[in-house]
C-alpha positions as a Markdown table, in Angstrom:
| # | Residue | x | y | z |
|---|---|---|---|---|
| 1 | Unk | -6.5 | 22.4 | -14.4 |
| 2 | Unk | -9.3 | 20.2 | -12.9 |
| 3 | Unk | -12.0 | 21.9 | -15.0 |
| 4 | Unk | -9.9 | 21.4 | -18.1 |
| 5 | Unk | -9.6 | 17.7 | -17.3 |
| 6 | Unk | -13.3 | 17.3 | -16.6 |
| 7 | Unk | -14.2 | 19.0 | -19.9 |
| 8 | Unk | -11.7 | 16.9 | -21.9 |
| 9 | Unk | -12.9 | 13.6 | -20.6 |
| 10 | Unk | -16.6 | 14.6 | -20.1 |
| 11 | Unk | -16.8 | 14.0 | -16.4 |
| 12 | Unk | -18.7 | 15.8 | -13.7 |
| 13 | Unk | -16.6 | 18.9 | -12.9 |
| 14 | Unk | -17.9 | 19.4 | -9.4 |
| 15 | Unk | -17.3 | 15.8 | -8.5 |
| 16 | Unk | -13.8 | 15.8 | -9.9 |
| 17 | Unk | -12.9 | 19.0 | -8.0 |
| 18 | Unk | -14.4 | 17.7 | -4.8 |
| 19 | Unk | -12.5 | 14.4 | -5.1 |
| 20 | Unk | -9.1 | 16.1 | -5.8 |
| 21 | Unk | -9.6 | 18.5 | -2.9 |
| 22 | Unk | -10.4 | 15.7 | -0.5 |
| 23 | Unk | -7.3 | 13.7 | -1.6 |
| 24 | Unk | -5.0 | 16.7 | -1.5 |
| 25 | Unk | -5.4 | 17.2 | 2.2 |
| 26 | Unk | -3.2 | 14.2 | 2.7 |
| 27 | Unk | -0.8 | 14.9 | -0.2 |
| 28 | Unk | 0.4 | 18.1 | 1.5 |
| 29 | Unk | 1.0 | 16.4 | 4.8 |
| 30 | Unk | -2.2 | 17.7 | 6.5 |
| 31 | Unk | -4.4 | 15.5 | 8.7 |
| 32 | Unk | -8.1 | 16.1 | 9.1 |
| 33 | Unk | -7.7 | 16.4 | 12.9 |
| 34 | Unk | -5.1 | 16.0 | 15.6 |
| 35 | Unk | -4.9 | 12.3 | 16.5 |
| 36 | Unk | -3.7 | 10.7 | 19.7 |
| 37 | Unk | -0.7 | 8.4 | 19.5 |
| 38 | Unk | -1.6 | 4.8 | 18.7 |
| 39 | Unk | -0.5 | 2.0 | 21.0 |
| 40 | Unk | 1.1 | -0.2 | 18.4 |
| 41 | Unk | 3.4 | 2.6 | 17.1 |
| 42 | Unk | 4.3 | 3.8 | 20.6 |
| 43 | Unk | 5.6 | 0.3 | 21.4 |
| 44 | Unk | 8.5 | 1.0 | 19.1 |
| 45 | Unk | 9.2 | 4.6 | 20.4 |
| 46 | Unk | 12.5 | 3.6 | 22.0 |
| 47 | Unk | 13.7 | 1.8 | 18.8 |
| 48 | Unk | 12.6 | 4.8 | 16.8 |
| 49 | Unk | 14.6 | 7.1 | 19.0 |
| 50 | Unk | 17.7 | 5.0 | 18.6 |
| 51 | Unk | 17.1 | 5.2 | 14.8 |
| 52 | Unk | 17.0 | 8.9 | 14.9 |
| 53 | Unk | 20.4 | 9.0 | 16.7 |
| 54 | Unk | 21.8 | 6.8 | 14.0 |
| 55 | Unk | 20.5 | 9.3 | 11.4 |
| 56 | Unk | 22.1 | 12.2 | 13.1 |
| 57 | Unk | 25.4 | 10.3 | 13.4 |
| 58 | Unk | 25.4 | 9.2 | 9.8 |
| 59 | Unk | 24.5 | 12.7 | 8.5 |
| 60 | Unk | 27.5 | 14.2 | 10.4 |
| 61 | Unk | 29.8 | 11.5 | 9.0 |
| 62 | Unk | 28.8 | 12.3 | 5.4 |
| 63 | Unk | 28.4 | 16.1 | 5.7 |
| 64 | Unk | 31.0 | 16.9 | 8.3 |
| 65 | Unk | 28.5 | 18.9 | 10.4 |
| 66 | Unk | 25.6 | 18.5 | 12.8 |
| 67 | Unk | 22.0 | 18.9 | 11.7 |
| 68 | Unk | 20.8 | 22.5 | 11.8 |
| 69 | Unk | 17.8 | 23.9 | 13.8 |
| 70 | Unk | 15.3 | 23.3 | 11.0 |
| 71 | Unk | 16.5 | 19.7 | 10.4 |
| 72 | Unk | 16.3 | 18.8 | 14.1 |
| 73 | Unk | 12.7 | 19.9 | 14.2 |
| 74 | Unk | 11.9 | 17.3 | 11.5 |
| 75 | Unk | 12.2 | 14.5 | 14.0 |
| 76 | Unk | 9.7 | 15.8 | 16.5 |
| 77 | Unk | 7.1 | 16.4 | 13.8 |
| 78 | Unk | 7.8 | 13.1 | 12.2 |
| 79 | Unk | 7.2 | 11.3 | 15.5 |
| 80 | Unk | 3.8 | 13.0 | 15.8 |
| 81 | Unk | 2.8 | 12.1 | 12.3 |
| 82 | Unk | 4.0 | 8.5 | 12.5 |
| 83 | Unk | 2.6 | 7.8 | 16.0 |
| 84 | Unk | -0.9 | 8.7 | 14.9 |
| 85 | Unk | -0.8 | 7.2 | 11.4 |
| 86 | Unk | -3.3 | 4.3 | 11.0 |
| 87 | Unk | -3.6 | 3.8 | 7.2 |
| 88 | Unk | -1.1 | 5.3 | 4.8 |
| 89 | Unk | -2.4 | 6.8 | 1.6 |
| 90 | Unk | -3.1 | 4.3 | -1.1 |
| 91 | Unk | -1.5 | 4.2 | -4.5 |
| 92 | Unk | -3.9 | 5.2 | -7.4 |
| 93 | Unk | -2.9 | 2.6 | -10.0 |
| 94 | Unk | -4.0 | -0.4 | -7.9 |
| 95 | Unk | -7.1 | 1.3 | -6.6 |
| 96 | Unk | -8.1 | 2.2 | -10.2 |
| 97 | Unk | -7.9 | -1.5 | -11.3 |
| 98 | Unk | -9.9 | -2.7 | -8.3 |
| 99 | Unk | -12.7 | -0.1 | -8.3 |
| 100 | Unk | -13.2 | -0.2 | -12.1 |
| 101 | Unk | -13.4 | -3.9 | -12.1 |
| 102 | Unk | -15.9 | -3.9 | -9.3 |
| 103 | Unk | -18.1 | -1.4 | -11.1 |
| 104 | Unk | -18.1 | -3.2 | -14.4 |
| 105 | Unk | -18.6 | -6.6 | -12.9 |
| 106 | Unk | -21.5 | -5.6 | -10.6 |
| 107 | Unk | -23.3 | -4.0 | -13.6 |
| 108 | Unk | -23.2 | -7.2 | -15.5 |
| 109 | Unk | -24.1 | -9.9 | -13.0 |
| 110 | Unk | -24.8 | -10.5 | -9.3 |
| 111 | Unk | -21.6 | -11.1 | -7.5 |
| 112 | Unk | -21.6 | -11.8 | -3.8 |
| 113 | Unk | -18.0 | -12.6 | -2.9 |
| 114 | Unk | -14.7 | -11.0 | -3.9 |
| 115 | Unk | -13.2 | -14.3 | -5.0 |
| 116 | Unk | -16.0 | -14.8 | -7.6 |
| 117 | Unk | -14.3 | -12.2 | -9.8 |
| 118 | Unk | -11.8 | -14.6 | -11.5 |
| 119 | Unk | -8.8 | -14.3 | -13.8 |
| 120 | Unk | -8.3 | -10.7 | -12.7 |
| 121 | Unk | -4.7 | -10.1 | -13.6 |
| 122 | Unk | -3.2 | -13.5 | -13.6 |
| 123 | Unk | -5.0 | -16.5 | -15.1 |
| 124 | Unk | -6.6 | -18.4 | -12.2 |
| 125 | Unk | -6.2 | -15.6 | -9.7 |
| 126 | Unk | -9.3 | -13.9 | -8.4 |
| 127 | Unk | -9.7 | -10.2 | -7.4 |
| 128 | Unk | -9.5 | -11.5 | -3.8 |
| 129 | Unk | -6.0 | -12.9 | -4.6 |
| 130 | Unk | -4.9 | -9.7 | -6.2 |
| 131 | Unk | -6.0 | -7.6 | -3.2 |
| 132 | Unk | -4.2 | -10.0 | -0.9 |
| 133 | Unk | -0.9 | -9.2 | -2.5 |
| 134 | Unk | -1.4 | -5.4 | -2.4 |
| 135 | Unk | 1.1 | -3.6 | -0.1 |
| 136 | Unk | -1.4 | -1.7 | 2.0 |
| 137 | Unk | -4.9 | -3.1 | 1.3 |
| 138 | Unk | -3.9 | -6.7 | 1.9 |
| 139 | Unk | -2.6 | -6.5 | 5.5 |
| 140 | Unk | -5.0 | -3.6 | 6.5 |
| 141 | Unk | -8.2 | -5.3 | 5.4 |
| 142 | Unk | -7.0 | -8.6 | 6.9 |
| 143 | Unk | -6.6 | -6.8 | 10.2 |
| 144 | Unk | -9.8 | -4.8 | 9.9 |
| 145 | Unk | -11.9 | -7.8 | 8.8 |
| 146 | Unk | -10.8 | -10.0 | 11.7 |
| 147 | Unk | -12.2 | -7.5 | 14.2 |
| 148 | Unk | -15.4 | -6.7 | 12.3 |
| 149 | Unk | -17.0 | -9.0 | 9.7 |
| 150 | Unk | -15.0 | -12.1 | 10.6 |
| 151 | Unk | -14.6 | -11.5 | 14.4 |
| 152 | Unk | -16.5 | -14.6 | 15.4 |
| 153 | Unk | -14.1 | -16.8 | 13.3 |
| 154 | Unk | -11.0 | -14.8 | 12.5 |
| 155 | Unk | -9.0 | -15.6 | 9.4 |
| 156 | Unk | -5.6 | -17.2 | 9.8 |
| 157 | Unk | -4.0 | -15.4 | 6.8 |
| 158 | Unk | -4.5 | -12.6 | 4.3 |
| 159 | Unk | -5.5 | -14.8 | 1.3 |
| 160 | Unk | -8.1 | -16.7 | 3.2 |
| 161 | Unk | -9.5 | -13.4 | 4.6 |
| 162 | Unk | -10.0 | -12.0 | 1.1 |
| 163 | Unk | -11.6 | -15.2 | -0.1 |
| 164 | Unk | -14.2 | -15.0 | 2.7 |
| 165 | Unk | -15.2 | -11.3 | 2.2 |
| 166 | Unk | -18.3 | -10.3 | 0.3 |
| 167 | Unk | -18.0 | -7.5 | -2.2 |
| 168 | Unk | -20.0 | -5.2 | 0.0 |
| 169 | Unk | -17.8 | -5.9 | 3.1 |
| 170 | Unk | -14.7 | -5.2 | 1.0 |
| 171 | Unk | -16.1 | -1.9 | -0.3 |
| 172 | Unk | -16.8 | -0.8 | 3.2 |
| 173 | Unk | -13.3 | -1.6 | 4.5 |
| 174 | Unk | -11.8 | -0.1 | 1.4 |
| 175 | Unk | -13.6 | 3.2 | 2.0 |
| 176 | Unk | -12.5 | 3.1 | 5.6 |
| 177 | Unk | -8.9 | 2.7 | 4.4 |
| 178 | Unk | -9.1 | 5.6 | 2.0 |
| 179 | Unk | -11.5 | 7.9 | 3.9 |
| 180 | Unk | -9.1 | 9.9 | 5.9 |
| 181 | Unk | -5.8 | 9.9 | 4.0 |
| 182 | Unk | -7.1 | 9.3 | 0.5 |
| 183 | Unk | -4.7 | 8.3 | -2.2 |
| 184 | Unk | -1.3 | 9.6 | -2.9 |
| 185 | Unk | -1.3 | 12.1 | -5.8 |
| 186 | Unk | 2.2 | 13.7 | -5.7 |
| 187 | Unk | 3.2 | 12.6 | -9.1 |
| 188 | Unk | 7.0 | 13.0 | -8.6 |
| 189 | Unk | 7.1 | 10.1 | -6.2 |
| 190 | Unk | 4.4 | 7.9 | -7.7 |
| 191 | Unk | 6.8 | 6.0 | -9.9 |
| 192 | Unk | 9.2 | 4.9 | -7.1 |
| 193 | Unk | 6.3 | 4.0 | -4.8 |
| 194 | Unk | 4.6 | 2.0 | -7.6 |
| 195 | Unk | 7.8 | 0.1 | -8.2 |
| 196 | Unk | 8.1 | -0.7 | -4.5 |
| 197 | Unk | 4.5 | -1.9 | -4.4 |
| 198 | Unk | 5.3 | -4.1 | -7.4 |
| 199 | Unk | 8.3 | -5.5 | -5.5 |
| 200 | Unk | 6.1 | -6.4 | -2.5 |
| 201 | Unk | 3.5 | -8.0 | -4.8 |
| 202 | Unk | 6.0 | -10.1 | -6.8 |
| 203 | Unk | 7.6 | -11.2 | -3.5 |
| 204 | Unk | 4.2 | -12.4 | -2.2 |
| 205 | Unk | 3.5 | -14.3 | -5.5 |
| 206 | Unk | 6.9 | -16.0 | -5.1 |
| 207 | Unk | 6.1 | -17.0 | -1.5 |
| 208 | Unk | 2.9 | -18.7 | -2.8 |
| 209 | Unk | 4.9 | -20.5 | -5.5 |
| 210 | Unk | 7.2 | -21.8 | -2.8 |
| 211 | Unk | 4.5 | -23.1 | -0.5 |
| 212 | Unk | 4.7 | -26.8 | -1.6 |
| 213 | Unk | 8.5 | -26.9 | -0.9 |
| 214 | Unk | 8.8 | -24.6 | 2.0 |
| 215 | Unk | 10.5 | -26.3 | 5.1 |
| 216 | Unk | 8.4 | -26.9 | 8.2 |
| 217 | Unk | 10.5 | -24.5 | 10.3 |
| 218 | Unk | 9.2 | -21.6 | 8.3 |
| 219 | Unk | 5.6 | -20.4 | 8.8 |
| 220 | Unk | 4.1 | -19.7 | 5.4 |
| 221 | Unk | 1.7 | -17.1 | 6.7 |
| 222 | Unk | 4.3 | -15.2 | 8.6 |
| 223 | Unk | 6.7 | -15.3 | 5.5 |
| 224 | Unk | 3.9 | -14.0 | 3.3 |
| 225 | Unk | 3.1 | -11.1 | 5.6 |
| 226 | Unk | 6.8 | -10.2 | 6.1 |
| 227 | Unk | 7.5 | -10.2 | 2.4 |
| 228 | Unk | 4.4 | -8.2 | 1.6 |
| 229 | Unk | 4.8 | -5.6 | 4.4 |
| 230 | Unk | 8.5 | -4.9 | 4.5 |
| 231 | Unk | 8.0 | -1.9 | 2.1 |
| 232 | Unk | 5.4 | -0.2 | 4.3 |
| 233 | Unk | 8.0 | 1.8 | 6.2 |
| 234 | Unk | 9.5 | 3.3 | 3.0 |
| 235 | Unk | 6.0 | 4.0 | 1.6 |
| 236 | Unk | 5.0 | 5.8 | 4.9 |
| 237 | Unk | 8.2 | 7.9 | 5.0 |
| 238 | Unk | 7.8 | 8.9 | 1.4 |
| 239 | Unk | 4.2 | 9.9 | 1.7 |
| 240 | Unk | 4.8 | 11.6 | 5.1 |
| 241 | Unk | 7.9 | 13.6 | 4.3 |
| 242 | Unk | 7.1 | 14.1 | 0.6 |
| 243 | Unk | 10.7 | 14.8 | -0.5 |
| 244 | Unk | 9.8 | 16.4 | -3.8 |
| 245 | Unk | 7.6 | 19.1 | -2.0 |
| 246 | Unk | 9.7 | 19.7 | 1.1 |
| 247 | Unk | 11.7 | 22.9 | 1.9 |
| 248 | Unk | 15.4 | 23.1 | 1.4 |
| 249 | Unk | 16.3 | 25.2 | 4.4 |
| 250 | Unk | 15.5 | 28.7 | 5.8 |
| 251 | Unk | 14.0 | 30.0 | 2.6 |
| 252 | Unk | 11.1 | 27.5 | 2.8 |
| 253 | Unk | 9.9 | 29.1 | 6.0 |
| 254 | Unk | 9.2 | 32.4 | 4.2 |
| 255 | Unk | 6.6 | 30.9 | 1.9 |
| 256 | Unk | 3.1 | 30.9 | 3.5 |
| 257 | Unk | 1.9 | 28.1 | 1.3 |
| 258 | Unk | 4.8 | 25.8 | 2.5 |
| 259 | Unk | 4.4 | 26.2 | 6.2 |
| 260 | Unk | 3.1 | 22.7 | 6.5 |
| 261 | Unk | 6.2 | 21.3 | 4.9 |
| 262 | Unk | 9.3 | 19.8 | 6.5 |
| 263 | Unk | 11.7 | 22.7 | 6.4 |
| 264 | Unk | 15.4 | 21.8 | 6.0 |
| 265 | Unk | 14.9 | 18.4 | 4.5 |
| 266 | Unk | 17.6 | 17.9 | 1.9 |
| 267 | Unk | 18.0 | 14.8 | -0.3 |
| 268 | Unk | 20.8 | 13.3 | 1.6 |
| 269 | Unk | 19.0 | 13.6 | 5.0 |
| 270 | Unk | 15.9 | 12.1 | 3.5 |
| 271 | Unk | 17.8 | 9.1 | 2.1 |
| 272 | Unk | 19.4 | 8.5 | 5.5 |
| 273 | Unk | 16.1 | 8.7 | 7.3 |
| 274 | Unk | 14.5 | 6.2 | 4.9 |
| 275 | Unk | 17.5 | 3.8 | 5.2 |
| 276 | Unk | 17.7 | 3.9 | 9.0 |
| 277 | Unk | 14.1 | 4.2 | 10.0 |
| 278 | Unk | 12.0 | 2.3 | 7.4 |
| 279 | Unk | 12.2 | -1.1 | 9.2 |
| 280 | Unk | 11.0 | 0.4 | 12.5 |
| 281 | Unk | 8.3 | 2.3 | 10.7 |
| 282 | Unk | 7.0 | -0.9 | 9.0 |
| 283 | Unk | 6.8 | -2.5 | 12.5 |
| 284 | Unk | 5.0 | 0.6 | 13.9 |
| 285 | Unk | 2.2 | 0.4 | 11.2 |
| 286 | Unk | 1.9 | -3.4 | 11.7 |
| 287 | Unk | 1.7 | -2.8 | 15.5 |
| 288 | Unk | -1.2 | -0.5 | 15.0 |
| 289 | Unk | -2.9 | -3.2 | 12.9 |
| 290 | Unk | -2.2 | -5.8 | 15.6 |
| 291 | Unk | -0.2 | -8.0 | 13.2 |
| 292 | Unk | 1.8 | -11.0 | 14.6 |
| 293 | Unk | 4.8 | -10.1 | 16.8 |
| 294 | Unk | 6.9 | -12.6 | 14.9 |
| 295 | Unk | 6.4 | -10.7 | 11.6 |
| 296 | Unk | 7.2 | -7.3 | 13.2 |
| 297 | Unk | 10.3 | -8.7 | 14.8 |
| 298 | Unk | 11.6 | -10.0 | 11.4 |
| 299 | Unk | 10.9 | -6.6 | 9.7 |
| 300 | Unk | 12.8 | -4.7 | 12.5 |
| 301 | Unk | 15.9 | -6.9 | 12.3 |
| 302 | Unk | 16.3 | -8.2 | 8.7 |
| 303 | Unk | 18.3 | -5.2 | 7.4 |
| 304 | Unk | 20.8 | -5.1 | 10.2 |
| 305 | Unk | 21.9 | -8.7 | 10.6 |
| 306 | Unk | 23.8 | -11.0 | 8.2 |
| 307 | Unk | 22.1 | -14.2 | 7.0 |
| 308 | Unk | 24.2 | -16.3 | 9.3 |
| 309 | Unk | 22.7 | -14.6 | 12.4 |
| 310 | Unk | 19.0 | -14.6 | 11.6 |
| 311 | Unk | 16.1 | -17.0 | 12.1 |
| 312 | Unk | 14.9 | -19.3 | 9.3 |
| 313 | Unk | 11.9 | -17.0 | 8.7 |
| 314 | Unk | 14.2 | -14.0 | 8.2 |
| 315 | Unk | 16.6 | -16.0 | 6.0 |
| 316 | Unk | 13.7 | -17.0 | 3.8 |
| 317 | Unk | 12.7 | -13.3 | 3.6 |
| 318 | Unk | 16.2 | -12.4 | 2.4 |
| 319 | Unk | 16.2 | -15.2 | -0.1 |
| 320 | Unk | 12.9 | -14.0 | -1.7 |
| 321 | Unk | 14.3 | -10.5 | -1.7 |
| 322 | Unk | 17.4 | -11.6 | -3.6 |
| 323 | Unk | 15.3 | -13.0 | -6.4 |
| 324 | Unk | 13.0 | -10.0 | -6.7 |
| 325 | Unk | 15.9 | -7.5 | -6.3 |
| 326 | Unk | 17.8 | -9.2 | -9.1 |
| 327 | Unk | 14.7 | -9.3 | -11.3 |
| 328 | Unk | 14.4 | -13.1 | -11.2 |
| 329 | Unk | 17.7 | -13.9 | -12.8 |
| 330 | Unk | 18.2 | -16.9 | -15.0 |
| 331 | Unk | 20.2 | -19.2 | -12.7 |
| 332 | Unk | 21.4 | -22.7 | -13.4 |
| 333 | Unk | 20.9 | -25.5 | -10.9 |
| 334 | Unk | 24.6 | -25.2 | -10.1 |
| 335 | Unk | 24.2 | -21.5 | -9.4 |
| 336 | Unk | 21.3 | -22.3 | -7.1 |
| 337 | Unk | 23.5 | -24.8 | -5.2 |
| 338 | Unk | 26.0 | -22.0 | -4.4 |
| 339 | Unk | 23.2 | -19.6 | -3.6 |
| 340 | Unk | 21.5 | -21.9 | -1.1 |
| 341 | Unk | 24.8 | -22.3 | 0.8 |
| 342 | Unk | 24.4 | -18.6 | 1.8 |
| 343 | Unk | 20.9 | -19.5 | 3.3 |
| 344 | Unk | 21.5 | -22.7 | 5.3 |
| 345 | Unk | 18.4 | -22.1 | 7.5 |
| 346 | Unk | 16.2 | -22.4 | 4.4 |
| 347 | Unk | 16.1 | -26.1 | 3.7 |
| 348 | Unk | 14.6 | -26.1 | 0.2 |
| 349 | Unk | 15.7 | -28.4 | -2.7 |
| 350 | Unk | 17.6 | -27.0 | -5.6 |
| 351 | Unk | 15.1 | -28.5 | -8.1 |
| 352 | Unk | 12.1 | -26.9 | -6.3 |
| 353 | Unk | 13.8 | -23.5 | -6.2 |
| 354 | Unk | 14.7 | -23.8 | -9.9 |
| 355 | Unk | 11.1 | -24.4 | -10.9 |
| 356 | Unk | 9.9 | -21.5 | -8.8 |
| 357 | Unk | 12.5 | -19.2 | -10.4 |
| 358 | Unk | 11.5 | -20.2 | -14.0 |
| 359 | Unk | 7.8 | -19.7 | -13.1 |
| 360 | Unk | 8.5 | -16.2 | -11.7 |
| 361 | Unk | 10.5 | -15.1 | -14.7 |
| 362 | Unk | 7.5 | -15.8 | -17.0 |
| 363 | Unk | 5.0 | -14.5 | -14.6 |
| 364 | Unk | 6.5 | -11.1 | -14.1 |
| 365 | Unk | 6.3 | -10.0 | -17.7 |
| 366 | Unk | 2.7 | -11.2 | -17.9 |
| 367 | Unk | 1.7 | -9.3 | -14.8 |
| 368 | Unk | 3.2 | -6.0 | -16.2 |
| 369 | Unk | 1.6 | -6.3 | -19.6 |
| 370 | Unk | -1.8 | -7.4 | -18.3 |
| 371 | Unk | -2.1 | -4.7 | -15.6 |
| 372 | Unk | -1.0 | -2.0 | -18.0 |
| 373 | Unk | -3.7 | -3.0 | -20.5 |
| 374 | Unk | -6.3 | -3.2 | -17.7 |
| 375 | Unk | -5.5 | 0.4 | -16.6 |
| 376 | Unk | -6.0 | 1.7 | -20.2 |
| 377 | Unk | -9.4 | -0.1 | -20.3 |
| 378 | Unk | -10.4 | 1.3 | -17.0 |
| 379 | Unk | -9.9 | 5.0 | -17.8 |
| 380 | Unk | -10.2 | 7.2 | -20.9 |
| 381 | Unk | -7.6 | 9.5 | -19.2 |
| 382 | Unk | -5.1 | 6.7 | -19.0 |
| 383 | Unk | -5.9 | 5.4 | -22.5 |
| 384 | Unk | -5.4 | 8.8 | -24.0 |
| 385 | Unk | -2.1 | 9.3 | -22.2 |
| 386 | Unk | -0.8 | 5.9 | -23.4 |
| 387 | Unk | -1.9 | 6.6 | -27.0 |
| 388 | Unk | -0.2 | 10.0 | -27.1 |
| 389 | Unk | 3.0 | 8.5 | -25.5 |
| 390 | Unk | 3.2 | 5.7 | -28.1 |
| 391 | Unk | 2.6 | 8.2 | -30.9 |
| 392 | Unk | 5.6 | 10.1 | -29.7 |
| 393 | Unk | 7.7 | 7.0 | -29.5 |
| 394 | Unk | 6.7 | 6.2 | -33.1 |
| 395 | Unk | 7.6 | 9.7 | -34.3 |
| 396 | Unk | 11.0 | 9.5 | -32.6 |
| 397 | Unk | 11.9 | 6.1 | -34.1 |
| 398 | Unk | 9.9 | 5.2 | -37.2 |
| 399 | Unk | 11.7 | 1.9 | -37.6 |
| 400 | Unk | 11.6 | 0.7 | -34.0 |
| 401 | Unk | 11.0 | -3.1 | -33.9 |
| 402 | Unk | 7.5 | -4.1 | -32.6 |
| 403 | Unk | 8.9 | -6.1 | -29.7 |
| 404 | Unk | 10.7 | -3.0 | -28.4 |
| 405 | Unk | 7.5 | -1.0 | -28.8 |
| 406 | Unk | 5.8 | -3.5 | -26.5 |
| 407 | Unk | 8.6 | -3.1 | -24.0 |
| 408 | Unk | 8.1 | 0.6 | -24.1 |
| 409 | Unk | 4.4 | 0.1 | -23.6 |
| 410 | Unk | 4.9 | -1.8 | -20.3 |
| 411 | Unk | 7.5 | 0.7 | -19.1 |
| 412 | Unk | 4.7 | 3.3 | -19.2 |
| 413 | Unk | 3.3 | 1.8 | -16.0 |
| 414 | Unk | 6.0 | 3.6 | -14.0 |
| 415 | Unk | 5.8 | 6.9 | -15.9 |
| 416 | Unk | 4.7 | 10.0 | -14.0 |
| 417 | Unk | 2.1 | 11.0 | -16.6 |
| 418 | Unk | 0.6 | 7.6 | -16.7 |
| 419 | Unk | 0.3 | 7.4 | -12.9 |
| 420 | Unk | -1.1 | 11.0 | -12.8 |
| 421 | Unk | -3.8 | 10.1 | -15.2 |
| 422 | Unk | -4.5 | 6.9 | -13.1 |
| 423 | Unk | -4.8 | 9.1 | -10.0 |
| 424 | Unk | -7.3 | 11.4 | -11.5 |
| 425 | Unk | -9.5 | 8.6 | -12.7 |
| 426 | Unk | -9.2 | 6.8 | -9.4 |
| 427 | Unk | -10.4 | 9.9 | -7.4 |
| 428 | Unk | -13.6 | 9.9 | -9.4 |
| 429 | Unk | -14.2 | 6.2 | -8.7 |
| 430 | Unk | -13.5 | 6.7 | -5.0 |
| 431 | Unk | -16.0 | 9.5 | -4.9 |
| 432 | Unk | -18.6 | 7.2 | -6.5 |
| 433 | Unk | -17.9 | 4.6 | -3.9 |
| 434 | Unk | -18.2 | 7.1 | -1.0 |
| 435 | Unk | -21.6 | 8.2 | -2.4 |
| 436 | Unk | -22.8 | 4.6 | -2.7 |
| 437 | Unk | -22.0 | 3.9 | 0.9 |
| 438 | Unk | -22.8 | 7.1 | 2.7 |
| 439 | Unk | -25.7 | 8.4 | 0.5 |
| 440 | Unk | -29.4 | 7.2 | 0.5 |
| 441 | Unk | -30.1 | 4.4 | -2.0 |
| 442 | Unk | -33.0 | 3.9 | -4.3 |
| 443 | Unk | -36.1 | 2.6 | -2.5 |
| 444 | Unk | -34.3 | 2.6 | 0.8 |
| 445 | Unk | -36.1 | 3.6 | 4.0 |
| 446 | Unk | -34.8 | 6.2 | 6.4 |
| 447 | Unk | -34.2 | 3.7 | 9.2 |
| 448 | Unk | -32.3 | 1.4 | 6.9 |
| 449 | Unk | -30.2 | 4.2 | 5.6 |
| 450 | Unk | -29.4 | 5.5 | 9.1 |
| 451 | Unk | -28.4 | 2.0 | 10.2 |
| 452 | Unk | -26.2 | 1.5 | 7.2 |
| 453 | Unk | -24.3 | 4.8 | 7.6 |
| 454 | Unk | -24.1 | 4.5 | 11.3 |
| 455 | Unk | -22.6 | 1.1 | 10.9 |
| 456 | Unk | -19.9 | 2.5 | 8.6 |
| 457 | Unk | -18.9 | 5.3 | 11.1 |
| 458 | Unk | -18.9 | 2.9 | 14.0 |
| 459 | Unk | -16.8 | 0.5 | 12.2 |
| 460 | Unk | -14.3 | 3.2 | 11.2 |
| 461 | Unk | -13.8 | 4.1 | 14.8 |
| 462 | Unk | -13.9 | 0.6 | 16.2 |
| 463 | Unk | -11.4 | -0.9 | 13.7 |
| 464 | Unk | -8.9 | 1.8 | 14.8 |
| 465 | Unk | -9.4 | 1.7 | 18.6 |
| 466 | Unk | -11.0 | -1.7 | 19.1 |
| 467 | Unk | -12.7 | -0.2 | 22.2 |
| 468 | Unk | -16.5 | -0.2 | 22.4 |
| 469 | Unk | -16.4 | 2.1 | 25.4 |
| 470 | Unk | -14.8 | 4.9 | 23.4 |
| 471 | Unk | -17.6 | 4.6 | 20.9 |
| 472 | Unk | -20.1 | 5.1 | 23.7 |
| 473 | Unk | -18.3 | 8.3 | 24.8 |
| 474 | Unk | -17.8 | 9.6 | 21.3 |
| 475 | Unk | -21.3 | 8.9 | 19.8 |
| 476 | Unk | -23.3 | 9.1 | 23.1 |
| 477 | Unk | -25.0 | 5.8 | 22.3 |
| 478 | Unk | -25.8 | 2.9 | 24.6 |
| 479 | Unk | -23.3 | 0.0 | 24.5 |
| 480 | Unk | -26.1 | -2.5 | 23.6 |
| 481 | Unk | -27.1 | -0.4 | 20.6 |
| 482 | Unk | -23.5 | -0.3 | 19.4 |
| 483 | Unk | -23.2 | -4.0 | 19.8 |
| 484 | Unk | -26.4 | -4.5 | 17.9 |
| 485 | Unk | -25.3 | -2.3 | 15.0 |
| 486 | Unk | -21.8 | -3.8 | 14.8 |
| 487 | Unk | -23.0 | -7.3 | 15.5 |
| 488 | Unk | -20.2 | -7.7 | 18.1 |
| 489 | Unk | -20.5 | -9.5 | 21.4 |
| 490 | Unk | -18.4 | -8.6 | 24.5 |
């Protein structure tokens, strides 16, 4: 399969196979090594245990029986996987757009900062702004940059952080994010995960649009983080449990190639797990990233309390979710008056919310069409798939109106084949990035190369543990030398 793809699109076969094998280690639920539980996730262990009991109770109510032996073992294994998870696997579509743009831009001109790449997807939005509204990269790089490149003057919010990063700094942090768990390539689940990422991104854009009219009792930065990160738990549970690959009972234990799968996971149990546990899992990941406690608290509680019982921050989160959930409906000012009565903590004017709603209706379609076109331009694999798909549409309906053709074209973004092609192209770009950071460069001295690669490995460990003494023990290097390389003072 990989060799055929490489031949078809004239790429390096060895590089493609290596990239796919590297990524597939995470896709099948395997980690590169056993990891110790992380402090941020362990903070929510009691809440996670309570969630498991709710799952068991709910399953019994629906199925009329207790979970069987295989199903009960799911929770112990899930705990181990989640407590040691630092960065979830990334989605290929977003990574493809980012990496291809960086490659093309850096070939044409000297670019130092991420924000210098302008009009990326939206007019007036830089690549820095786009990354800032990405479900995983935005909050992770914000957290990682504040303890590494920006540690002397930490950034107050995700957007400011991206605007301050150089391209080289971003590339290093991106590779750290993708280096262990890679990107998610299980094509059956990519469409739903891509749609969830789109939900988070649109919500973040709406929060930015609300900034001028947001009441003072709601922290803009906290609202942005909460809206963007609320889908992390669902993403993590999908990519950890991988429902399309999991066993359906005892028979799964007999297959040697499925021993790493969660035996006994049926669709109903999976859905209950996601519903009950995803808010806590979101908080666990953000705990590992040392994100603000106020944001984590909102994510833990926003699903289980009515609007009348929550904080202004949580009520604002629910209001944004209403608009994104309903696909930014066309509401009159009278409708908005009634709507805002359900969110009394959010003191925003009807006129302001009406303007935001209109803006988001127009913006959503533009985002879909523009990013779809960019993906085709980024990869011959994606362009070929889209061309073949549209040819089939034309054959099936010769007289289809052109405006419907365009709608079909944007719908392709959530198609399995489209995302599979994007994943393959993305793996190649990630391998190129890994080589550029961890391989010697032209006219580079040995000492300079060693310093650069050592810095990358030290940063990878330090960002996760934030403990210089652990680096001393692991790498057998003096503390002063580690501080020199990382440019970090005690």
